[in-house]
A tleap script that builds the chain and sets N, CA, C and O, in Angstrom:
source leaprc.protein.ff14SB
mol = sequence {
  NMET ARG TYR GLU ILE MET LEU ILE LEU LYS
  PRO THR LEU SER GLU GLU GLU LEU ALA GLN
  ALA ILE GLU LYS TYR ALA SER ILE LEU SER
  ASP LYS SER ALA LYS VAL VAL ASN SER GLN
  LYS LYS GLY SER GLN GLU LEU ALA TYR GLU
  ILE LYS ASN PHE LYS THR GLY PHE TYR HIE
  LEU PHE GLU VAL GLU ALA THR ASP ASP ALA
  THR THR ARG GLU PHE ASP ARG VAL ALA SER
  ILE SER ASP ASP VAL ILE ARG HIE LEU ILE
  THR ARG LYS GLY CGLU
}
set mol.1.N position { 0.719 -1.234 0.147 }
set mol.1.CA position { -0.180 -0.040 -0.145 }
set mol.1.C position { 1.035 1.014 0.126 }
set mol.1.O position { 2.088 1.012 0.765 }
set mol.2.N position { 0.223 2.028 -0.814 }
set mol.2.CA position { 1.217 3.613 -1.180 }
set mol.2.C position { 0.291 4.871 -0.296 }
set mol.2.O position { -0.879 5.061 -0.627 }
set mol.3.N position { 0.765 5.487 0.553 }
set mol.3.CA position { 0.408 6.467 1.165 }
set mol.3.C position { 1.385 7.857 0.988 }
set mol.3.O position { 2.603 7.792 0.825 }
set mol.4.N position { 0.582 9.166 1.056 }
set mol.4.CA position { 0.965 10.051 1.252 }
set mol.4.C position { 0.761 10.581 2.760 }
set mol.4.O position { -0.219 10.375 3.476 }
set mol.5.N position { 1.843 11.265 3.047 }
set mol.5.CA position { 2.085 11.723 4.578 }
set mol.5.C position { 2.085 13.390 4.675 }
set mol.5.O position { 3.267 13.688 4.507 }
set mol.6.N position { 1.326 14.606 4.865 }
set mol.6.CA position { 1.470 15.736 4.884 }
set mol.6.C position { 1.776 16.501 6.127 }
set mol.6.O position { 0.815 16.854 6.812 }
set mol.7.N position { 2.845 16.771 6.468 }
set mol.7.CA position { 2.910 17.061 7.873 }
set mol.7.C position { 2.975 18.935 7.825 }
set mol.7.O position { 3.527 19.529 6.898 }
set mol.8.N position { 2.331 19.621 8.955 }
set mol.8.CA position { 2.694 20.824 9.080 }
set mol.8.C position { 3.242 21.217 10.127 }
set mol.8.O position { 2.378 21.668 10.878 }
set mol.9.N position { 4.390 21.283 10.622 }
set mol.9.CA position { 5.418 21.833 11.655 }
set mol.9.C position { 5.275 23.589 11.865 }
set mol.9.O position { 5.251 24.545 11.089 }
set mol.10.N position { 5.212 23.450 13.060 }
set mol.10.CA position { 5.402 25.219 13.783 }
set mol.10.C position { 6.447 25.822 12.958 }
set mol.10.O position { 7.526 25.289 12.700 }
set mol.11.N position { 6.010 27.094 12.518 }
set mol.11.CA position { 7.092 27.819 12.117 }
set mol.11.C position { 8.123 28.528 13.024 }
set mol.11.O position { 9.134 28.992 12.498 }
set mol.12.N position { 7.927 28.640 14.373 }
set mol.12.CA position { 9.034 28.586 15.059 }
set mol.12.C position { 10.205 27.728 15.380 }
set mol.12.O position { 11.018 27.930 16.283 }
set mol.13.N position { 10.193 26.832 14.607 }
set mol.13.CA position { 11.220 25.550 14.968 }
set mol.13.C position { 12.128 26.385 14.345 }
set mol.13.O position { 11.884 27.126 13.393 }
set mol.14.N position { 13.571 26.187 15.121 }
set mol.14.CA position { 14.635 26.077 14.237 }
set mol.14.C position { 14.908 25.023 13.265 }
set mol.14.O position { 14.295 23.956 13.270 }
set mol.15.N position { 16.031 25.386 12.247 }
set mol.15.CA position { 16.340 24.546 11.069 }
set mol.15.C position { 17.082 23.313 11.937 }
set mol.15.O position { 17.125 22.186 11.443 }
set mol.16.N position { 17.336 23.432 12.510 }
set mol.16.CA position { 18.121 22.081 13.484 }
set mol.16.C position { 16.980 21.451 14.434 }
set mol.16.O position { 17.099 20.232 14.562 }
set mol.17.N position { 15.846 22.062 15.159 }
set mol.17.CA position { 14.369 21.334 15.598 }
set mol.17.C position { 13.827 20.800 14.164 }
set mol.17.O position { 13.588 19.602 14.016 }
set mol.18.N position { 13.724 21.326 13.574 }
set mol.18.CA position { 12.918 20.906 12.128 }
set mol.18.C position { 13.933 19.677 11.482 }
set mol.18.O position { 13.390 18.663 11.043 }
set mol.19.N position { 15.168 19.785 11.450 }
set mol.19.CA position { 15.679 18.526 10.807 }
set mol.19.C position { 15.845 17.389 11.896 }
set mol.19.O position { 16.434 16.345 11.616 }
set mol.20.N position { 15.312 17.624 13.131 }
set mol.20.CA position { 15.486 16.716 13.451 }
set mol.20.C position { 14.004 15.858 14.184 }
set mol.20.O position { 13.912 14.773 14.758 }
set mol.21.N position { 12.925 16.972 13.827 }
set mol.21.CA position { 11.538 16.306 14.014 }
set mol.21.C position { 11.185 15.745 12.481 }
set mol.21.O position { 10.375 14.819 12.468 }
set mol.22.N position { 11.760 16.253 11.018 }
set mol.22.CA position { 11.663 15.218 10.420 }
set mol.22.C position { 12.360 14.038 10.412 }
set mol.22.O position { 11.727 13.243 9.719 }
set mol.23.N position { 13.206 13.617 10.780 }
set mol.23.CA position { 14.025 12.439 11.165 }
set mol.23.C position { 13.232 11.444 11.845 }
set mol.23.O position { 12.944 10.280 11.568 }
set mol.24.N position { 12.901 12.363 13.001 }
set mol.24.CA position { 11.971 11.674 14.212 }
set mol.24.C position { 10.668 11.014 13.377 }
set mol.24.O position { 10.511 9.832 13.684 }
set mol.25.N position { 9.920 11.397 12.618 }
set mol.25.CA position { 9.052 11.030 11.891 }
set mol.25.C position { 8.981 10.035 10.718 }
set mol.25.O position { 8.032 9.407 10.251 }
set mol.26.N position { 10.385 10.094 10.365 }
set mol.26.CA position { 10.974 8.999 9.310 }
set mol.26.C position { 11.457 8.031 9.753 }
set mol.26.O position { 11.603 6.974 9.139 }
set mol.27.N position { 11.845 8.301 11.129 }
set mol.27.CA position { 12.621 7.011 11.657 }
set mol.27.C position { 11.018 6.211 12.386 }
set mol.27.O position { 10.961 5.014 12.667 }
set mol.28.N position { 9.982 7.085 12.553 }
set mol.28.CA position { 8.566 5.893 13.051 }
set mol.28.C position { 8.249 5.359 11.950 }
set mol.28.O position { 7.745 4.237 12.022 }
set mol.29.N position { 8.434 5.970 10.613 }
set mol.29.CA position { 7.859 5.259 9.486 }
set mol.29.C position { 8.772 4.217 9.228 }
set mol.29.O position { 8.093 3.258 8.860 }
set mol.30.N position { 9.962 3.918 9.234 }
set mol.30.CA position { 11.283 2.895 8.828 }
set mol.30.C position { 10.955 1.761 10.374 }
set mol.30.O position { 10.972 0.531 10.328 }
set mol.31.N position { 10.752 2.377 11.290 }
set mol.31.CA position { 11.083 1.248 12.263 }
set mol.31.C position { 9.560 0.046 12.388 }
set mol.31.O position { 9.501 -1.036 12.973 }
set mol.32.N position { 8.516 0.755 11.614 }
set mol.32.CA position { 7.436 -0.358 11.492 }
set mol.32.C position { 7.344 -0.735 10.216 }
set mol.32.O position { 6.234 -0.804 9.689 }
set mol.33.N position { 8.520 -1.044 9.504 }
set mol.33.CA position { 9.162 -1.615 8.581 }
set mol.33.C position { 8.601 -1.216 7.208 }
set mol.33.O position { 8.763 -2.029 6.298 }
set mol.34.N position { 7.775 0.271 6.866 }
set mol.34.CA position { 7.881 1.288 6.070 }
set mol.34.C position { 8.776 1.591 4.996 }
set mol.34.O position { 9.802 2.058 5.491 }
set mol.35.N position { 8.857 1.533 3.671 }
set mol.35.CA position { 9.855 2.155 3.105 }
set mol.35.C position { 9.619 3.623 2.525 }
set mol.35.O position { 8.824 3.827 1.608 }
set mol.36.N position { 10.454 4.742 3.199 }
set mol.36.CA position { 10.132 5.840 2.526 }
set mol.36.C position { 10.384 6.009 1.270 }
set mol.36.O position { 11.580 5.917 0.997 }
set mol.37.N position { 9.424 6.305 0.083 }
set mol.37.CA position { 10.287 6.519 -1.108 }
set mol.37.C position { 10.308 7.778 -1.597 }
set mol.37.O position { 10.666 7.895 -2.769 }
set mol.38.N position { 9.954 8.951 -0.868 }
set mol.38.CA position { 10.167 10.322 -1.002 }
set mol.38.C position { 10.017 11.054 -0.027 }
set mol.38.O position { 8.978 11.059 0.633 }
set mol.39.N position { 11.100 11.843 0.238 }
set mol.39.CA position { 10.844 12.965 1.460 }
set mol.39.C position { 10.905 14.137 0.922 }
set mol.39.O position { 11.899 14.288 0.212 }
set mol.40.N position { 10.197 15.037 1.000 }
set mol.40.CA position { 10.355 16.443 0.208 }
set mol.40.C position { 9.650 17.622 1.305 }
set mol.40.O position { 8.595 17.815 1.909 }
set mol.41.N position { 10.915 18.209 1.121 }
set mol.41.CA position { 10.536 19.510 2.096 }
set mol.41.C position { 9.915 20.842 1.244 }
set mol.41.O position { 10.465 21.387 0.287 }
set mol.42.N position { 8.751 21.175 1.793 }
set mol.42.CA position { 7.881 22.272 1.031 }
set mol.42.C position { 8.126 23.541 1.176 }
set mol.42.O position { 7.811 24.469 0.431 }
set mol.43.N position { 8.763 23.552 2.271 }
set mol.43.CA position { 8.704 24.978 2.824 }
set mol.43.C position { 7.777 25.881 3.219 }
set mol.43.O position { 6.654 25.673 2.758 }
set mol.44.N position { 7.904 26.882 3.977 }
set mol.44.CA position { 7.065 27.917 4.772 }
set mol.44.C position { 6.083 28.275 4.005 }
set mol.44.O position { 6.272 29.096 3.108 }
set mol.45.N position { 4.931 27.745 4.221 }
set mol.45.CA position { 3.717 28.450 3.589 }
set mol.45.C position { 2.917 29.198 4.473 }
set mol.45.O position { 3.006 29.150 5.700 }
set mol.46.N position { 1.986 30.020 3.703 }
set mol.46.CA position { 0.995 30.702 4.770 }
set mol.46.C position { -0.474 29.590 4.711 }
set mol.46.O position { -0.811 28.942 3.719 }
set mol.47.N position { -1.082 29.604 5.866 }
set mol.47.CA position { -2.465 28.855 5.913 }
set mol.47.C position { -3.239 29.392 5.565 }
set mol.47.O position { -3.264 30.581 5.883 }
set mol.48.N position { -4.273 28.879 4.756 }
set mol.48.CA position { -5.533 29.175 4.605 }
set mol.48.C position { -5.844 29.549 5.938 }
set mol.48.O position { -5.550 30.744 5.925 }
set mol.49.N position { -6.181 29.334 6.882 }
set mol.49.CA position { -7.052 29.575 8.367 }
set mol.49.C position { -5.747 29.799 9.373 }
set mol.49.O position { -4.574 29.566 9.082 }
set mol.50.N position { -6.099 30.150 10.235 }
set mol.50.CA position { -5.235 29.982 11.388 }
set mol.50.C position { -5.405 28.593 12.226 }
set mol.50.O position { -6.558 28.289 12.532 }
set mol.51.N position { -4.422 27.791 12.591 }
set mol.51.CA position { -4.246 26.904 13.096 }
set mol.51.C position { -3.359 26.702 14.374 }
set mol.51.O position { -2.151 26.530 14.212 }
set mol.52.N position { -4.065 26.716 16.040 }
set mol.52.CA position { -3.335 26.570 16.857 }
set mol.52.C position { -2.249 27.838 16.821 }
set mol.52.O position { -1.024 27.755 16.918 }
set mol.53.N position { -3.179 29.203 16.630 }
set mol.53.CA position { -2.748 30.497 16.718 }
set mol.53.C position { -1.408 30.786 16.213 }
set mol.53.O position { -0.536 31.526 16.668 }
set mol.54.N position { -1.445 29.626 14.592 }
set mol.54.CA position { 0.021 29.928 13.691 }
set mol.54.C position { -0.950 30.291 12.423 }
set mol.54.O position { -2.101 29.907 12.217 }
set mol.55.N position { 0.011 31.290 11.519 }
set mol.55.CA position { -0.832 31.719 10.314 }
set mol.55.C position { -0.185 31.321 9.309 }
set mol.55.O position { -0.605 31.415 8.156 }
set mol.56.N position { 1.199 30.703 9.725 }
set mol.56.CA position { 2.286 30.198 8.751 }
set mol.56.C position { 2.578 28.672 9.092 }
set mol.56.O position { 2.078 28.422 10.189 }
set mol.57.N position { 3.135 27.695 8.605 }
set mol.57.CA position { 3.980 26.242 8.914 }
set mol.57.C position { 4.729 25.907 7.806 }
set mol.57.O position { 4.642 26.446 6.703 }
set mol.58.N position { 5.655 24.774 8.202 }
set mol.58.CA position { 6.341 24.645 7.356 }
set mol.58.C position { 5.957 23.387 6.952 }
set mol.58.O position { 6.034 22.511 7.813 }
set mol.59.N position { 5.602 23.110 5.970 }
set mol.59.CA position { 4.981 21.623 5.139 }
set mol.59.C position { 6.347 20.669 4.987 }
set mol.59.O position { 7.477 21.105 4.768 }
set mol.60.N position { 6.033 19.477 5.129 }
set mol.60.CA position { 6.610 18.266 4.485 }
set mol.60.C position { 5.863 17.273 4.581 }
set mol.60.O position { 5.105 16.942 5.493 }
set mol.61.N position { 6.280 16.405 2.813 }
set mol.61.CA position { 5.795 15.778 2.279 }
set mol.61.C position { 6.480 14.341 2.147 }
set mol.61.O position { 7.398 14.167 1.346 }
set mol.62.N position { 5.802 12.909 3.292 }
set mol.62.CA position { 6.895 11.709 2.919 }
set mol.62.C position { 5.480 11.218 1.967 }
set mol.62.O position { 4.343 11.678 1.865 }
set mol.63.N position { 6.134 10.149 1.400 }
set mol.63.CA position { 5.246 9.233 0.061 }
set mol.63.C position { 6.358 8.096 0.574 }
set mol.63.O position { 7.580 7.950 0.573 }
set mol.64.N position { 4.999 7.286 1.075 }
set mol.64.CA position { 5.590 5.732 1.615 }
set mol.64.C position { 4.947 4.567 1.245 }
set mol.64.O position { 3.760 4.432 0.947 }
set mol.65.N position { 6.067 3.505 1.298 }
set mol.65.CA position { 5.221 2.481 0.704 }
set mol.65.C position { 5.125 1.198 2.052 }
set mol.65.O position { 6.078 0.487 2.372 }
set mol.66.N position { 4.139 1.162 2.506 }
set mol.66.CA position { 3.820 -0.219 3.912 }
set mol.66.C position { 3.124 -1.351 3.245 }
set mol.66.O position { 2.667 -1.349 2.101 }
set mol.67.N position { 3.099 -2.514 4.286 }
set mol.67.CA position { 2.548 -3.247 3.986 }
set mol.67.C position { 0.983 -3.925 4.755 }
set mol.67.O position { 0.149 -4.814 4.582 }
set mol.68.N position { 1.271 -2.955 5.545 }
set mol.68.CA position { -0.431 -2.895 6.402 }
set mol.68.C position { -0.431 -1.303 7.116 }
set mol.68.O position { 0.543 -0.563 7.263 }
set mol.69.N position { -1.557 -1.107 7.416 }
set mol.69.CA position { -2.068 0.121 7.904 }
set mol.69.C position { -1.163 0.258 9.484 }
set mol.69.O position { -1.480 1.235 10.162 }
set mol.70.N position { -0.340 -0.451 9.920 }
set mol.70.CA position { 0.048 -0.005 10.994 }
set mol.70.C position { 0.975 0.742 11.442 }
set mol.70.O position { 1.112 1.187 12.582 }
set mol.71.N position { 1.917 0.939 10.110 }
set mol.71.CA position { 2.394 1.769 10.480 }
set mol.71.C position { 2.037 3.308 10.118 }
set mol.71.O position { 2.896 4.189 10.168 }
set mol.72.N position { 0.620 3.564 9.729 }
set mol.72.CA position { 0.100 4.943 9.472 }
set mol.72.C position { -0.423 5.016 10.975 }
set mol.72.O position { -0.217 6.052 11.608 }
set mol.73.N position { -1.145 3.863 11.613 }
set mol.73.CA position { -1.629 4.589 12.705 }
set mol.73.C position { -0.825 4.735 13.825 }
set mol.73.O position { -1.297 5.393 14.752 }
set mol.74.N position { 0.532 4.163 13.970 }
set mol.74.CA position { 1.204 4.763 14.810 }
set mol.74.C position { 1.704 6.329 14.478 }
set mol.74.O position { 1.359 7.255 15.212 }
set mol.75.N position { 2.483 6.517 13.391 }
set mol.75.CA position { 2.745 7.820 12.682 }
set mol.75.C position { 1.336 8.730 13.475 }
set mol.75.O position { 1.553 9.494 14.416 }
set mol.76.N position { 0.098 8.523 12.987 }
set mol.76.CA position { -1.270 9.276 13.461 }
set mol.76.C position { -1.050 9.368 14.848 }
set mol.76.O position { -0.970 10.534 15.236 }
set mol.77.N position { -0.957 8.724 15.496 }
set mol.77.CA position { -0.933 8.191 17.361 }
set mol.77.C position { 0.375 9.390 17.181 }
set mol.77.O position { -0.089 10.500 16.918 }
set mol.78.N position { 1.319 9.371 17.241 }
set mol.78.CA position { 2.406 10.534 17.378 }
set mol.78.C position { 2.751 11.720 17.081 }
set mol.78.O position { 3.578 12.449 17.629 }
set mol.79.N position { 1.725 11.997 15.696 }
set mol.79.CA position { 1.697 13.248 15.583 }
set mol.79.C position { 0.765 14.012 16.167 }
set mol.79.O position { 0.801 15.225 16.372 }
set mol.80.N position { -0.367 12.963 16.514 }
set mol.80.CA position { -1.264 13.434 17.316 }
set mol.80.C position { -1.092 14.301 18.477 }
set mol.80.O position { -1.752 15.317 18.690 }
set mol.81.N position { -0.111 13.807 19.252 }
set mol.81.CA position { 0.214 14.091 20.056 }
set mol.81.C position { 1.276 15.138 20.515 }
set mol.81.O position { 1.404 15.681 21.612 }
set mol.82.N position { 2.171 15.298 19.099 }
set mol.82.CA position { 3.162 16.207 18.903 }
set mol.82.C position { 3.027 17.631 19.364 }
set mol.82.O position { 2.025 18.334 19.231 }
set mol.83.N position { 4.005 17.917 19.845 }
set mol.83.CA position { 3.549 19.492 20.125 }
set mol.83.C position { 4.370 20.399 18.814 }
set mol.83.O position { 4.126 21.589 18.611 }
set mol.84.N position { 5.433 19.541 17.944 }
set mol.84.CA position { 5.983 20.422 16.622 }
set mol.84.C position { 5.076 20.166 15.676 }
set mol.84.O position { 5.390 20.375 14.505 }
set mol.85.N position { 4.047 19.768 15.934 }
set mol.85.CA position { 3.214 19.569 14.286 }
set mol.85.C position { 1.824 20.033 14.898 }
set mol.85.O position { 1.253 19.754 15.953 }
set mol.86.N position { 1.396 21.130 13.458 }
set mol.86.CA position { 0.741 21.686 13.645 }
set mol.86.C position { -0.841 21.227 13.252 }
set mol.86.O position { -1.876 21.628 13.785 }
set mol.87.N position { -0.704 20.325 12.224 }
set mol.87.CA position { -1.783 19.278 11.806 }
set mol.87.C position { -0.806 18.382 10.889 }
set mol.87.O position { 0.359 18.705 10.658 }
set mol.88.N position { -1.364 17.330 10.443 }
set mol.88.CA position { -0.816 16.183 9.410 }
set mol.88.C position { -2.150 15.313 8.640 }
set mol.88.O position { -3.309 15.246 9.047 }
set mol.89.N position { -1.594 14.728 7.477 }
set mol.89.CA position { -3.019 14.292 7.150 }
set mol.89.C position { -2.019 13.525 6.347 }
set mol.89.O position { -0.895 13.808 5.933 }
set mol.90.N position { -3.088 12.033 6.219 }
set mol.90.CA position { -2.482 10.682 5.799 }
set mol.90.C position { -2.965 10.493 4.600 }
set mol.90.O position { -4.168 10.653 4.807 }
set mol.91.N position { -2.825 10.210 3.238 }
set mol.91.CA position { -3.801 9.436 2.442 }
set mol.91.C position { -3.215 8.262 1.733 }
set mol.91.O position { -2.082 7.976 1.347 }
set mol.92.N position { -4.255 7.746 1.699 }
set mol.92.CA position { -3.790 6.283 0.820 }
set mol.92.C position { -3.827 6.265 -0.325 }
set mol.92.O position { -4.912 6.744 -0.654 }
set mol.93.N position { -3.092 5.900 -1.431 }
set mol.93.CA position { -2.894 6.151 -2.565 }
set mol.93.C position { -3.136 5.154 -3.118 }
set mol.93.O position { -3.113 4.239 -2.295 }
set mol.94.N position { -3.441 4.693 -4.427 }
set mol.94.CA position { -3.379 3.440 -5.207 }
set mol.94.C position { -2.561 2.374 -5.092 }
set mol.94.O position { -1.332 2.420 -5.028 }
set mol.95.N position { -3.699 0.777 -5.049 }
set mol.95.CA position { -2.069 0.008 -4.981 }
set mol.95.C position { -0.915 0.019 -5.531 }
set mol.95.O position { -0.032 -0.739 -5.127 }
savepdb mol mol.pdb
quit
């Protein structure tokens, strides 16, 4: 199964903190036997509406191949409770 995962991270993170956060989320995916096919920094962009008192966010896109949905469930759990993530979206792509 293929997934696209879009993360919107806090714009207040430093470059180092941003790199550490992206590495943390990539390792969550790889620890659950998923293969990160593509990891793209999309940069800082203005949000369509204010989220958690932020008007901008740093976007990052992961394209992932996984054998089951346990990987995305764990990613969703961690991203939901994380302080550095403003919003995330996991989309299942065609087989």
